[in-house]
C-alpha positions in Angstrom: -4.3 126.2 169.8 -1.2 125.0 170.7 0.9 121.6 169.7 1.9 119.9 173.5 5.1 118.8 173.3 3.6 115.2 173.7 2.3 116.2 170.1 5.3 118.0 168.7 7.4 114.1 169.8 4.8 112.3 167.8 5.1 114.7 165.1 9.3 114.2 165.5 8.9 110.2 165.2 6.0 109.9 162.4 8.9 112.7 160.1 7.2 115.8 160.4 10.5 118.7 159.7 7.5 121.5 161.3 7.1 119.2 164.6 10.4 119.5 165.1 10.5 123.1 164.2 8.4 124.0 166.9 9.7 121.5 169.4 13.2 123.3 169.0 11.3 126.7 169.2 10.3 125.1 172.3 12.9 124.4 173.6 15.0 127.2 173.2 12.5 129.7 174.6 11.8 127.4 177.7 15.9 125.9 178.4 18.1 128.3 176.5 20.1 127.2 179.8 20.2 124.4 180.1 20.6 123.2 176.4 23.2 125.8 175.4 25.3 125.1 178.4 25.1 121.1 179.2 24.0 120.9 174.9 21.2 118.7 175.9 17.6 118.7 177.5 15.6 115.8 178.8 12.2 116.0 177.8 11.1 112.9 180.2 11.5 109.8 177.5 13.6 111.5 175.5 16.9 114.1 175.4 17.1 116.7 172.4 20.4 117.0 171.6 22.6 120.3 170.2 25.0 119.9 168.3 26.0 119.8 164.4 22.0 120.0 164.6 19.1 118.8 166.3 19.1 115.3 167.9 16.0 113.5 169.4 16.9 110.8 171.2 14.5 108.0 172.7 14.5 105.6 175.2 13.6 102.9 173.4 17.2 103.3 170.8 15.5 105.9 168.3 17.4 108.5 167.1 16.0 111.6 164.8 18.0 114.2 163.6 17.2 117.5 161.5 19.1 117.7 158.4 18.9 119.3 155.3 19.4 123.2 154.4 16.6 124.9 152.6 14.3 121.8 152.8 15.4 120.1 156.0 14.3 116.7 156.4 13.6 114.8 159.4 15.9 111.3 159.2 15.6 108.1 161.7 17.6 105.8 162.9 18.3 103.1 165.7 20.9 103.6 168.0 22.3 101.9 171.3 21.6 105.0 173.7 24.5 106.4 173.6 24.5 109.9 173.0 28.2 109.9 171.4 27.6 107.8 169.4 24.5 108.8 168.1 26.5 112.8 167.3 29.2 110.6 165.4 26.6 108.6 164.0 25.0 111.8 162.3 28.5 115.0 162.2 30.9 112.4 161.9 29.4 111.5 158.5 30.9 114.2 156.4 34.4 112.3 157.7 35.9 110.6 155.0 
């Protein structure tokens, strides 16, 4: 049985890495051109952003990012919904 997009989104909100990976594969399989051209894909009340990692931004102001190499994890944090701020928060954190 294949997971629905809604099931995958709920899984990401619950911190499930496998759901995040499946969501990424689904978007790459179905919206590859938009994802790689614009850098993001709208999924109803969510936006999946491709930057230094994948970030799922929800309309209620929470962002979920897939981090880690060998042992990936889903982190979440509050945001004002600004895409650039989210990317800076996640990707710019390596700067001193």
